[in-house]
C-alpha beads as a LAMMPS data file, in Angstrom:
LAMMPS data file: protein, C-alpha beads

303 atoms
302 bonds

1 atom types
1 bond types

-500.0 500.0 xlo xhi
-500.0 500.0 ylo yhi
-500.0 500.0 zlo zhi

Masses

1 110.0

Atoms # bond

1 1 1 -110.522 85.520 270.375
2 1 1 -110.632 88.952 268.821
3 1 1 -113.500 90.029 266.727
4 1 1 -113.549 91.832 263.284
5 1 1 -113.363 95.507 264.568
6 1 1 -115.374 96.549 261.595
7 1 1 -118.466 95.327 263.351
8 1 1 -118.051 98.187 265.664
9 1 1 -116.700 100.867 263.621
10 1 1 -119.365 103.485 263.759
11 1 1 -119.591 106.931 261.916
12 1 1 -118.395 105.941 258.537
13 1 1 -120.222 107.945 255.652
14 1 1 -119.232 105.591 252.584
15 1 1 -119.996 101.960 252.273
16 1 1 -119.303 99.084 249.601
17 1 1 -120.895 95.807 249.990
18 1 1 -119.799 92.804 247.866
19 1 1 -121.128 89.273 247.526
20 1 1 -119.243 86.481 245.487
21 1 1 -119.820 82.844 244.950
22 1 1 -116.862 80.421 244.507
23 1 1 -115.707 79.934 241.062
24 1 1 -116.504 76.164 239.860
25 1 1 -113.886 73.708 240.843
26 1 1 -112.119 75.893 243.110
27 1 1 -111.094 74.327 246.405
28 1 1 -112.880 75.569 249.282
29 1 1 -109.716 76.089 251.401
30 1 1 -108.005 78.004 248.767
31 1 1 -110.976 80.166 248.312
32 1 1 -110.879 80.841 252.275
33 1 1 -107.076 81.404 252.308
34 1 1 -107.219 83.863 249.441
35 1 1 -109.739 86.023 251.448
36 1 1 -107.547 85.686 254.639
37 1 1 -104.618 86.894 252.639
38 1 1 -106.232 90.328 251.938
39 1 1 -104.656 92.181 254.919
40 1 1 -107.324 94.697 255.851
41 1 1 -109.520 92.095 257.730
42 1 1 -106.817 91.860 260.453
43 1 1 -106.702 95.675 260.895
44 1 1 -107.888 99.039 260.222
45 1 1 -105.600 100.142 257.022
46 1 1 -105.772 103.749 255.433
47 1 1 -108.852 104.901 256.971
48 1 1 -110.900 101.868 255.536
49 1 1 -112.564 99.280 257.940
50 1 1 -113.131 95.889 256.380
51 1 1 -115.372 92.841 257.265
52 1 1 -115.466 89.459 255.975
53 1 1 -118.256 86.984 256.259
54 1 1 -118.728 83.413 254.730
55 1 1 -121.844 81.242 254.000
56 1 1 -122.381 79.240 256.955
57 1 1 -121.981 75.751 255.321
58 1 1 -118.929 76.655 253.682
59 1 1 -117.269 77.818 256.822
60 1 1 -118.494 75.053 258.801
61 1 1 -117.011 72.347 256.435
62 1 1 -113.657 73.854 256.949
63 1 1 -113.840 75.307 260.703
64 1 1 -116.573 73.361 262.468
65 1 1 -115.184 74.466 266.021
66 1 1 -115.326 78.072 264.611
67 1 1 -118.811 78.218 263.632
68 1 1 -121.576 79.306 265.795
69 1 1 -123.973 76.338 266.741
70 1 1 -126.939 77.419 265.222
71 1 1 -125.428 79.111 261.922
72 1 1 -127.210 77.988 258.552
73 1 1 -127.537 79.149 255.243
74 1 1 -130.282 81.372 253.969
75 1 1 -131.285 78.591 251.745
76 1 1 -135.240 79.091 251.443
77 1 1 -137.337 82.097 251.239
78 1 1 -139.593 83.243 254.109
79 1 1 -143.191 82.895 252.830
80 1 1 -145.224 84.920 255.002
81 1 1 -149.173 85.969 254.915
82 1 1 -150.841 87.514 252.017
83 1 1 -148.300 86.121 249.653
84 1 1 -145.429 88.147 251.163
85 1 1 -142.100 86.655 250.646
86 1 1 -138.352 87.425 251.750
87 1 1 -136.370 85.919 248.839
88 1 1 -133.201 83.702 249.653
89 1 1 -130.146 84.649 247.454
90 1 1 -127.604 83.341 249.563
91 1 1 -123.549 83.857 248.266
92 1 1 -120.492 82.487 249.466
93 1 1 -118.722 85.326 250.431
94 1 1 -119.607 88.792 251.967
95 1 1 -117.085 91.712 252.047
96 1 1 -117.883 95.186 253.566
97 1 1 -115.719 98.208 253.133
98 1 1 -116.507 101.308 254.957
99 1 1 -114.865 104.736 255.338
100 1 1 -114.978 108.621 255.663
101 1 1 -115.042 109.202 251.735
102 1 1 -115.968 106.964 248.952
103 1 1 -112.811 107.052 246.996
104 1 1 -110.763 105.259 249.372
105 1 1 -113.719 102.803 249.945
106 1 1 -113.775 102.017 246.150
107 1 1 -110.215 101.735 245.576
108 1 1 -109.976 99.032 248.690
109 1 1 -113.128 97.317 247.243
110 1 1 -111.393 97.301 243.609
111 1 1 -108.279 95.640 245.047
112 1 1 -110.171 92.947 246.808
113 1 1 -112.054 92.176 243.562
114 1 1 -108.595 91.992 241.741
115 1 1 -107.013 89.808 244.607
116 1 1 -110.185 87.374 244.328
117 1 1 -110.398 87.307 240.529
118 1 1 -108.854 83.670 240.338
119 1 1 -111.284 82.127 242.826
120 1 1 -114.508 84.199 243.006
121 1 1 -117.361 85.376 240.776
122 1 1 -118.828 88.714 241.994
123 1 1 -122.632 88.415 242.067
124 1 1 -123.653 91.570 243.732
125 1 1 -122.236 94.756 244.665
126 1 1 -124.220 97.633 246.461
127 1 1 -123.191 100.975 247.546
128 1 1 -124.356 102.511 251.035
129 1 1 -124.298 106.133 252.368
130 1 1 -125.200 107.978 255.382
131 1 1 -128.605 109.974 255.392
132 1 1 -129.117 112.946 257.783
133 1 1 -126.498 111.425 259.981
134 1 1 -128.588 108.393 261.668
135 1 1 -131.689 108.463 259.512
136 1 1 -132.871 105.887 256.923
137 1 1 -134.867 106.924 253.698
138 1 1 -138.296 106.376 255.610
139 1 1 -137.138 109.524 257.336
140 1 1 -137.032 107.849 260.737
141 1 1 -133.873 107.225 262.778
142 1 1 -132.418 103.759 262.403
143 1 1 -130.811 101.710 264.801
144 1 1 -132.655 103.412 267.762
145 1 1 -132.718 100.120 269.742
146 1 1 -129.052 99.246 269.365
147 1 1 -127.205 98.501 272.402
148 1 1 -124.247 101.043 273.443
149 1 1 -120.634 100.067 272.229
150 1 1 -120.046 98.996 275.738
151 1 1 -122.628 96.536 275.145
152 1 1 -122.520 95.744 271.660
153 1 1 -120.224 92.722 271.816
154 1 1 -122.326 90.905 274.202
155 1 1 -125.279 91.173 271.754
156 1 1 -123.275 90.674 268.518
157 1 1 -120.572 88.055 269.342
158 1 1 -120.694 84.470 270.487
159 1 1 -119.293 84.504 274.041
160 1 1 -116.039 83.071 275.227
161 1 1 -116.011 79.435 275.787
162 1 1 -118.705 78.726 273.390
163 1 1 -118.442 77.136 269.931
164 1 1 -117.449 79.936 267.346
165 1 1 -116.391 82.383 270.248
166 1 1 -115.629 85.957 268.962
167 1 1 -117.856 85.231 265.621
168 1 1 -121.053 86.907 264.768
169 1 1 -123.883 85.884 262.652
170 1 1 -124.652 88.480 260.005
171 1 1 -128.076 88.698 258.143
172 1 1 -127.669 90.928 255.045
173 1 1 -130.543 91.997 253.184
174 1 1 -131.496 94.790 250.338
175 1 1 -134.956 96.386 250.846
176 1 1 -136.437 98.651 248.094
177 1 1 -138.691 101.313 249.441
178 1 1 -141.995 101.964 247.750
179 1 1 -143.093 105.590 246.825
180 1 1 -146.344 104.887 248.606
181 1 1 -144.847 105.313 251.843
182 1 1 -144.177 109.195 251.134
183 1 1 -148.148 109.539 250.577
184 1 1 -148.763 108.425 254.107
185 1 1 -149.379 111.180 256.833
186 1 1 -146.760 111.354 259.756
187 1 1 -149.017 110.051 261.972
188 1 1 -149.823 107.065 259.654
189 1 1 -146.146 106.498 259.154
190 1 1 -145.690 106.770 263.049
191 1 1 -148.254 104.034 263.470
192 1 1 -146.690 101.747 260.792
193 1 1 -143.243 102.271 262.392
194 1 1 -144.239 102.482 266.272
195 1 1 -142.324 105.457 266.966
196 1 1 -142.280 109.109 266.485
197 1 1 -140.882 110.431 263.485
198 1 1 -138.886 113.387 264.852
199 1 1 -137.454 112.055 268.139
200 1 1 -137.810 108.362 267.526
201 1 1 -139.788 107.906 270.772
202 1 1 -141.659 104.663 270.997
203 1 1 -145.554 104.866 271.320
204 1 1 -147.156 104.109 274.245
205 1 1 -148.541 100.536 274.788
206 1 1 -152.145 101.553 274.508
207 1 1 -151.372 103.359 271.021
208 1 1 -148.831 100.671 269.633
209 1 1 -150.518 98.694 266.729
210 1 1 -149.909 94.900 266.838
211 1 1 -148.474 95.045 263.314
212 1 1 -146.091 97.983 263.766
213 1 1 -142.557 97.487 263.026
214 1 1 -141.228 97.823 266.567
215 1 1 -143.774 95.131 267.758
216 1 1 -143.147 92.719 265.064
217 1 1 -139.141 93.153 264.861
218 1 1 -138.982 92.947 268.869
219 1 1 -138.087 89.285 269.808
220 1 1 -138.958 88.532 273.526
221 1 1 -137.981 85.251 274.879
222 1 1 -139.037 84.805 278.712
223 1 1 -139.929 87.988 278.972
224 1 1 -136.543 89.352 277.972
225 1 1 -135.916 91.205 274.786
226 1 1 -133.187 89.355 272.413
227 1 1 -131.334 92.361 270.856
228 1 1 -129.178 92.579 267.703
229 1 1 -126.606 94.961 266.362
230 1 1 -127.767 96.918 263.381
231 1 1 -125.274 98.736 261.229
232 1 1 -128.057 99.575 258.323
233 1 1 -127.490 101.888 255.662
234 1 1 -129.521 103.498 252.873
235 1 1 -128.640 102.896 249.224
236 1 1 -129.763 103.811 245.831
237 1 1 -130.398 106.985 243.881
238 1 1 -133.105 109.185 242.894
239 1 1 -135.098 106.818 241.134
240 1 1 -134.796 103.785 243.083
241 1 1 -133.652 103.519 246.803
242 1 1 -134.179 101.522 250.183
243 1 1 -132.242 100.164 252.973
244 1 1 -129.614 97.581 253.313
245 1 1 -130.071 95.513 256.562
246 1 1 -127.042 94.525 258.257
247 1 1 -127.778 93.046 261.370
248 1 1 -125.199 91.235 263.489
249 1 1 -126.229 88.673 266.430
250 1 1 -124.534 86.140 268.798
251 1 1 -127.307 83.816 267.828
252 1 1 -128.929 83.195 264.358
253 1 1 -132.148 82.340 266.167
254 1 1 -132.729 86.052 266.898
255 1 1 -132.559 87.015 263.351
256 1 1 -134.529 84.116 262.153
257 1 1 -137.348 84.867 264.351
258 1 1 -137.525 88.735 263.519
259 1 1 -137.943 87.546 260.038
260 1 1 -140.579 85.303 260.763
261 1 1 -142.402 87.749 263.053
262 1 1 -142.122 90.320 260.373
263 1 1 -143.470 87.949 257.770
264 1 1 -146.593 86.812 259.982
265 1 1 -145.421 83.298 259.836
266 1 1 -145.739 82.811 263.627
267 1 1 -149.206 84.237 263.953
268 1 1 -150.473 85.707 260.996
269 1 1 -149.787 89.270 261.698
270 1 1 -147.572 90.916 259.074
271 1 1 -145.148 93.857 260.012
272 1 1 -147.014 97.053 258.340
273 1 1 -143.607 98.219 257.071
274 1 1 -143.312 95.222 254.640
275 1 1 -146.514 97.190 252.911
276 1 1 -144.241 99.622 251.641
277 1 1 -140.924 97.955 251.371
278 1 1 -139.958 95.014 249.450
279 1 1 -137.207 92.521 250.484
280 1 1 -134.866 91.803 247.183
281 1 1 -132.339 89.645 248.757
282 1 1 -131.454 87.752 251.714
283 1 1 -128.418 85.757 253.031
284 1 1 -126.732 84.829 256.271
285 1 1 -123.066 84.787 256.904
286 1 1 -120.571 83.879 259.623
287 1 1 -118.271 86.750 260.482
288 1 1 -115.482 84.656 261.920
289 1 1 -112.900 85.983 264.617
290 1 1 -109.730 87.353 263.333
291 1 1 -108.024 84.575 265.240
292 1 1 -109.769 82.152 263.304
293 1 1 -109.515 83.643 260.063
294 1 1 -105.841 84.125 260.371
295 1 1 -105.546 80.402 260.628
296 1 1 -106.323 79.953 256.744
297 1 1 -103.820 82.936 255.958
298 1 1 -100.646 81.755 253.819
299 1 1 -99.266 85.366 253.599
300 1 1 -97.758 87.086 256.798
301 1 1 -98.426 90.550 254.781
302 1 1 -96.121 93.564 255.212
303 1 1 -93.860 93.997 257.925

Bonds

1 1 1 2
2 1 2 3
3 1 3 4
4 1 4 5
5 1 5 6
6 1 6 7
7 1 7 8
8 1 8 9
9 1 9 10
10 1 10 11
11 1 11 12
12 1 12 13
13 1 13 14
14 1 14 15
15 1 15 16
16 1 16 17
17 1 17 18
18 1 18 19
19 1 19 20
20 1 20 21
21 1 21 22
22 1 22 23
23 1 23 24
24 1 24 25
25 1 25 26
26 1 26 27
27 1 27 28
28 1 28 29
29 1 29 30
30 1 30 31
31 1 31 32
32 1 32 33
33 1 33 34
34 1 34 35
35 1 35 36
36 1 36 37
37 1 37 38
38 1 38 39
39 1 39 40
40 1 40 41
41 1 41 42
42 1 42 43
43 1 43 44
44 1 44 45
45 1 45 46
46 1 46 47
47 1 47 48
48 1 48 49
49 1 49 50
50 1 50 51
51 1 51 52
52 1 52 53
53 1 53 54
54 1 54 55
55 1 55 56
56 1 56 57
57 1 57 58
58 1 58 59
59 1 59 60
60 1 60 61
61 1 61 62
62 1 62 63
63 1 63 64
64 1 64 65
65 1 65 66
66 1 66 67
67 1 67 68
68 1 68 69
69 1 69 70
70 1 70 71
71 1 71 72
72 1 72 73
73 1 73 74
74 1 74 75
75 1 75 76
76 1 76 77
77 1 77 78
78 1 78 79
79 1 79 80
80 1 80 81
81 1 81 82
82 1 82 83
83 1 83 84
84 1 84 85
85 1 85 86
86 1 86 87
87 1 87 88
88 1 88 89
89 1 89 90
90 1 90 91
91 1 91 92
92 1 92 93
93 1 93 94
94 1 94 95
95 1 95 96
96 1 96 97
97 1 97 98
98 1 98 99
99 1 99 100
100 1 100 101
101 1 101 102
102 1 102 103
103 1 103 104
104 1 104 105
105 1 105 106
106 1 106 107
107 1 107 108
108 1 108 109
109 1 109 110
110 1 110 111
111 1 111 112
112 1 112 113
113 1 113 114
114 1 114 115
115 1 115 116
116 1 116 117
117 1 117 118
118 1 118 119
119 1 119 120
120 1 120 121
121 1 121 122
122 1 122 123
123 1 123 124
124 1 124 125
125 1 125 126
126 1 126 127
127 1 127 128
128 1 128 129
129 1 129 130
130 1 130 131
131 1 131 132
132 1 132 133
133 1 133 134
134 1 134 135
135 1 135 136
136 1 136 137
137 1 137 138
138 1 138 139
139 1 139 140
140 1 140 141
141 1 141 142
142 1 142 143
143 1 143 144
144 1 144 145
145 1 145 146
146 1 146 147
147 1 147 148
148 1 148 149
149 1 149 150
150 1 150 151
151 1 151 152
152 1 152 153
153 1 153 154
154 1 154 155
155 1 155 156
156 1 156 157
157 1 157 158
158 1 158 159
159 1 159 160
160 1 160 161
161 1 161 162
162 1 162 163
163 1 163 164
164 1 164 165
165 1 165 166
166 1 166 167
167 1 167 168
168 1 168 169
169 1 169 170
170 1 170 171
171 1 171 172
172 1 172 173
173 1 173 174
174 1 174 175
175 1 175 176
176 1 176 177
177 1 177 178
178 1 178 179
179 1 179 180
180 1 180 181
181 1 181 182
182 1 182 183
183 1 183 184
184 1 184 185
185 1 185 186
186 1 186 187
187 1 187 188
188 1 188 189
189 1 189 190
190 1 190 191
191 1 191 192
192 1 192 193
193 1 193 194
194 1 194 195
195 1 195 196
196 1 196 197
197 1 197 198
198 1 198 199
199 1 199 200
200 1 200 201
201 1 201 202
202 1 202 203
203 1 203 204
204 1 204 205
205 1 205 206
206 1 206 207
207 1 207 208
208 1 208 209
209 1 209 210
210 1 210 211
211 1 211 212
212 1 212 213
213 1 213 214
214 1 214 215
215 1 215 216
216 1 216 217
217 1 217 218
218 1 218 219
219 1 219 220
220 1 220 221
221 1 221 222
222 1 222 223
223 1 223 224
224 1 224 225
225 1 225 226
226 1 226 227
227 1 227 228
228 1 228 229
229 1 229 230
230 1 230 231
231 1 231 232
232 1 232 233
233 1 233 234
234 1 234 235
235 1 235 236
236 1 236 237
237 1 237 238
238 1 238 239
239 1 239 240
240 1 240 241
241 1 241 242
242 1 242 243
243 1 243 244
244 1 244 245
245 1 245 246
246 1 246 247
247 1 247 248
248 1 248 249
249 1 249 250
250 1 250 251
251 1 251 252
252 1 252 253
253 1 253 254
254 1 254 255
255 1 255 256
256 1 256 257
257 1 257 258
258 1 258 259
259 1 259 260
260 1 260 261
261 1 261 262
262 1 262 263
263 1 263 264
264 1 264 265
265 1 265 266
266 1 266 267
267 1 267 268
268 1 268 269
269 1 269 270
270 1 270 271
271 1 271 272
272 1 272 273
273 1 273 274
274 1 274 275
275 1 275 276
276 1 276 277
277 1 277 278
278 1 278 279
279 1 279 280
280 1 280 281
281 1 281 282
282 1 282 283
283 1 283 284
284 1 284 285
285 1 285 286
286 1 286 287
287 1 287 288
288 1 288 289
289 1 289 290
290 1 290 291
291 1 291 292
292 1 292 293
293 1 293 294
294 1 294 295
295 1 295 296
296 1 296 297
297 1 297 298
298 1 298 299
299 1 299 300
300 1 300 301
301 1 301 302
302 1 302 303
């Protein structure tokens, strides 16, 4: 099974994310076939990387053997302590375009919207971009805990021999950053994050707050950390900005536990970062293998 290569295509500066719902009355198989007939998911074309994800229940109905066993829709909000909520805004389809420059990414995204016009309704479109190479708009380095590319496939992909092999579970969220973050001193920001700001060094255990983002977002099972592969990007303009969380995992349970811990659902301790950021959207998607996706294609594409 060959995974979608865009998951691991690092270094792109420009990103467009599109979320669609099926048009009423559309046959689900026709919907998926139309997506599969867009050729970029099978290869990198013209300098643009392209990834495709489907609503878990939709993909399971059509390809149960190609669906990770614990994949499920983001069908209800995560309601945490102190009235904190991560909303559920599940859509049927997620497309991600990335490349070195915005013009080629925009052109590819426009082409996909036109190709899907007969079967899909665009419900959200978001632009992402790089900031100071690898930092998010809090000023901290993002993805410090990511595995190396040599190990990323073990973290992000369902292993061979398991249901849904070669697929990944994606968590996609839009987080708005509050200006109150900028009022904090660097020391207070570091305590909230659990890392130093300049070099992204994890705080020592005796200085690590229990509500720090590092403490809450880390998932440890039987003494072993359960990692995910993050491809987050900043979004926005000078008036409104934040982070697009793009997290891939071989198991949805890792992503679910991370959100539950951040919201304080498990033990009543809420992630300090959630006091300065607001979740605006939330969806899970199955990002199937290229092999699985090609089974729905009715177009062999260009020679």
